[in-house]
N, C-alpha and C positions, 0 to 999 in steps of 0.2 A: 454335546454341545460345545464344542469348542469354538463356535461360531459367535462373533459378538453381534449383537441385535441392528448394529448399524450396516453389516453386510448382507442383511436379508432383503432390503429396497432393492440393493444393487443386483444381487442375483436372481431376483424378480422380473428386473428390468432387461437382464441379458437372456432371460428363457422366454420373455416375450418376444424380444428381438427376433430371437433363434425360431419361434414358431411363425411369427408374423413374415420372415423373410420366405417361407416355403407357399404364400397364398398371395401376399400383398407386394406390389411393386416396392424398390428398395428406396426411392423417393419418398412415397407415402409412409413408408416404415420409419424412417428418419424422422419426419415431423411427427409421428405419432409418437415415438419414442422420448422427442424433445417435450412435448405436450406433458406425457406422463411425467417425465422428471421435475418440469413445473409444477405438476399437482403435488408431487411426493415432497418437494421444498416447501410449497405453501403450507401443507399439513404440519411438517417439522417445525417450521416458524410459528404456526399457531399453538403447537404444544409446548415449545419453549418460551414463548410469551406469556402462555397460562401458567407457567410452573416457576415463574420468575416470583421473587419475595417483592412484595410492593414497596415502591420507592418509600424513603422517609419523607412523611408528611407532617403537618402540624397536627396537633392533638384532635380527637375525634370530636371535640366539643364543637360548640358553636365558633362560628368564624368572628372576627372582628370586624365591625363594619367599616367601610370604605367613606372617604369623605365624600367623593361623588356619585350619587346614584346611578346605579346602572341600568340603562332602557333594554328592554328585549326587541323592541321595533327599531329598525333603521330610521335615521332622518331623511325626509324627502330631501329629492335633489331636483331644482328646478331644471326642466329641460326647453330649451329653445325651439 
């Protein structure tokens, strides 16, 4: 097991490209591999985002009240 975990997705992509090249036209294979790469990068970003420690935030107690009340509904804008 001399391979790192990061090399596994690259090897899988290379193997998929090799096998697809035997059946699918090269232009379609190129688009498929690009889409597959984006999926892998998206999953990697989700995993990294979930594994980060939370940003420092104020205490988990009650929030301090603000001076202006916040409304959930937007104000109406008159339309001509």
